[in-house]
Backbone bond lengths (Angstrom), bond angles and torsions (degrees), N, CA, C in turn:
res aa  C-N    CA-C-N  psi(-1)  N-CA   C-N-CA  omega(-1)  CA-C   N-CA-C  phi
1 M - - - 1.451 - - 1.530 110.57 -
2 K 1.349 117.06 -49.88 1.447 120.70 -178.80 1.522 111.52 -67.87
3 K 1.328 117.28 -34.41 1.461 120.89 179.43 1.520 110.94 -64.19
4 G 1.325 117.08 -37.22 1.465 120.68 178.42 1.526 112.22 -65.94
5 I 1.327 116.15 -38.49 1.463 120.37 178.00 1.520 110.61 -67.00
6 L 1.316 116.82 -40.80 1.452 120.51 178.94 1.529 112.18 -65.90
7 K 1.324 116.46 -38.21 1.472 119.32 177.87 1.530 110.38 -66.81
8 T 1.335 117.12 -38.63 1.455 119.80 178.28 1.527 110.47 -65.94
9 L 1.322 116.86 -42.18 1.447 121.03 177.53 1.517 110.93 -63.60
10 L 1.315 117.69 -38.76 1.465 121.96 176.50 1.524 111.08 -61.63
11 L 1.331 116.79 -42.77 1.465 120.12 177.97 1.509 111.40 -61.92
12 I 1.313 117.50 -44.04 1.455 121.05 -179.63 1.522 110.51 -62.74
13 V 1.329 117.27 -44.67 1.466 121.13 179.06 1.529 110.66 -63.05
14 M 1.329 117.07 -42.82 1.467 120.35 179.49 1.522 111.26 -62.89
15 L 1.316 117.90 -40.71 1.463 120.92 179.70 1.530 111.59 -67.86
16 I 1.309 116.87 -40.85 1.460 119.92 177.98 1.524 111.24 -64.43
17 L 1.327 116.40 -44.07 1.461 119.95 176.58 1.520 112.13 -62.69
18 A 1.319 118.06 -37.45 1.463 121.68 178.47 1.524 110.62 -63.21
19 V 1.319 117.44 -41.04 1.462 120.81 179.69 1.537 110.55 -67.35
20 I 1.339 116.57 -44.82 1.462 119.96 -178.64 1.527 110.95 -66.13
21 L 1.336 117.44 -48.16 1.474 120.04 179.25 1.518 111.39 -65.66
22 G 1.330 117.53 -35.30 1.451 120.71 177.90 1.517 112.47 -63.44
23 K 1.321 116.37 -39.90 1.461 120.39 177.29 1.517 110.69 -66.53
24 A 1.344 117.30 -41.65 1.460 120.60 178.33 1.535 111.66 -63.61
25 I 1.322 116.01 -43.09 1.470 120.17 178.29 1.524 109.82 -65.92
26 S 1.312 117.26 -39.67 1.463 121.30 179.67 1.524 110.70 -62.85
27 D 1.333 117.31 -43.18 1.462 119.90 178.79 1.533 111.35 -67.47
28 A 1.328 117.54 -38.67 1.457 120.90 179.76 1.518 111.98 -70.02
29 A 1.313 116.81 -35.40 1.475 121.14 -176.88 1.522 112.67 -79.84
30 A 1.311 118.25 -12.06 1.456 120.23 -178.66 1.515 112.47 -62.50
31 G 1.322 117.79 -32.29 1.463 120.77 -179.07 1.512 114.89 -87.64
32 V 1.324 117.35 -8.39 1.460 120.72 -178.54 1.533 108.67 -97.47
33 R 1.317 116.22 126.12 1.466 120.11 -171.21 1.526 112.41 -61.89
34 F 1.321 119.33 -45.11 1.461 120.53 -175.24 1.524 112.97 -84.50
35 L 1.321 118.96 -5.59 1.456 122.32 176.18 1.529 113.06 -112.93
36 S 1.309 116.22 7.08 1.471 119.62 -174.54 1.531 112.78 -65.41
37 F 1.335 117.72 -20.09 1.470 119.35 177.73 1.534 111.73 -64.12
38 L 1.325 117.63 -24.00 1.475 120.73 179.01 1.526 111.86 -68.71
39 S 1.331 116.83 -22.07 1.458 119.69 -179.40 1.530 112.40 -92.15
40 A 1.310 117.59 -2.85 1.468 119.59 176.62 1.517 108.70 -69.94
41 G 1.313 115.38 144.12 1.462 117.20 -177.80 1.517 111.65 -165.05
42 A 1.316 114.08 -175.87 1.455 121.32 -178.00 1.527 108.56 -139.06
43 S 1.335 114.23 151.44 1.457 121.53 174.38 1.516 108.03 -119.09
44 F 1.316 115.25 136.67 1.456 119.40 174.84 1.516 108.24 -150.36
45 G 1.315 115.08 157.47 1.465 118.35 -179.91 1.514 111.92 158.78
46 I 1.303 114.17 -163.70 1.462 122.28 -177.53 1.523 107.02 -113.50
47 S 1.322 116.17 128.94 1.457 118.99 177.05 1.527 109.53 -69.81
48 T 1.299 116.10 164.80 1.461 120.16 -174.51 1.522 111.83 -67.14
49 V 1.312 115.17 141.13 1.465 123.30 176.49 1.518 106.41 -123.88
50 N 1.329 116.80 126.97 1.460 121.66 179.65 1.520 110.07 -102.86
51 V 1.318 116.22 132.81 1.462 122.50 175.82 1.528 106.39 -120.70
52 D 1.334 115.79 114.96 1.469 121.02 -178.89 1.514 108.57 -109.06
53 L 1.334 116.85 115.75 1.451 122.12 -179.32 1.528 111.92 -107.70
54 S 1.318 117.73 23.90 1.458 126.49 -178.48 1.523 112.88 66.65
55 I 1.298 119.37 -33.90 1.453 121.89 178.36 1.522 109.49 -100.07
56 V 1.300 115.91 -41.07 1.469 122.34 -176.55 1.523 107.80 -129.58
57 R 1.340 115.24 140.69 1.466 120.15 176.16 1.531 107.79 -119.01
58 F 1.330 116.23 127.05 1.459 122.85 178.68 1.511 109.20 -110.36
59 T 1.301 116.22 143.32 1.454 122.56 174.04 1.522 107.94 -127.81
60 F 1.327 116.69 122.80 1.462 122.52 -179.61 1.522 108.66 -117.12
61 G 1.310 115.67 145.01 1.451 120.64 176.14 1.513 110.33 173.51
62 M 1.313 116.02 156.84 1.456 120.71 179.49 1.522 108.95 -157.64
63 T 1.319 115.27 134.38 1.454 121.20 176.37 1.518 108.32 -133.33
64 V 1.321 116.43 136.53 1.463 121.86 178.89 1.534 107.87 -118.31
65 N 1.325 115.03 126.17 1.460 121.33 174.51 1.516 107.80 -108.66
66 L 1.311 117.22 118.64 1.459 121.49 -176.93 1.529 109.15 -122.95
67 H 1.341 115.57 126.01 1.445 121.49 179.03 1.524 109.50 -107.40
68 V 1.319 116.38 164.33 1.460 121.98 -178.37 1.528 109.94 -60.99
69 A 1.328 117.67 -42.98 1.464 120.34 -179.15 1.524 110.66 -63.02
70 Q 1.315 118.41 -38.73 1.452 121.46 177.83 1.519 110.84 -65.50
71 A 1.316 116.72 -43.14 1.462 120.39 -179.66 1.533 110.92 -63.17
72 L 1.330 117.28 -41.18 1.457 120.39 178.87 1.537 110.85 -64.86
73 L 1.319 117.38 -43.30 1.470 119.52 -179.27 1.519 111.54 -71.24
74 L 1.334 118.17 -32.52 1.470 119.95 174.79 1.516 110.35 -64.58
75 L 1.310 116.98 -42.18 1.456 121.10 177.38 1.532 110.84 -63.09
76 A 1.333 116.63 -42.90 1.465 120.54 178.11 1.531 111.42 -64.12
77 A 1.324 117.72 -37.75 1.467 120.69 178.78 1.528 110.94 -67.04
78 I 1.313 117.28 -39.92 1.467 120.59 178.82 1.532 110.22 -66.99
79 L 1.324 117.13 -42.40 1.455 120.30 178.04 1.528 111.47 -65.21
80 A 1.318 117.82 -40.76 1.468 120.52 177.55 1.508 111.31 -65.33
81 Y 1.310 117.16 -38.29 1.464 120.70 178.31 1.516 111.32 -65.22
82 S 1.327 116.24 -39.02 1.467 118.95 -179.71 1.535 112.01 -67.43
83 R 1.328 118.32 -23.09 1.465 122.43 178.30 1.529 112.17 -80.78
84 I 1.340 117.27 -18.56 1.472 120.77 -180.00 1.519 109.28 -77.16
85 R 1.318 116.28 131.85 1.462 119.93 -178.73 1.482 111.13 -99.58
């Protein structure tokens, strides 16, 4: 039971680190001519929606920015996790 929780926590940490390192690599590679493809990316999501109920106002929205470096590191993190027993 505890081993399963630790493996799940490890996966979450690996994925978060992959996203953070991928963004850092993407920003660093943007200025290098032969590595600039790592900074290419796409944005997708839902634009903000406002709900005003006179007492409470809610704002919903989500945007995801994904770069090539992040996608490669996410794939590497998933493959590394699958190799852990």
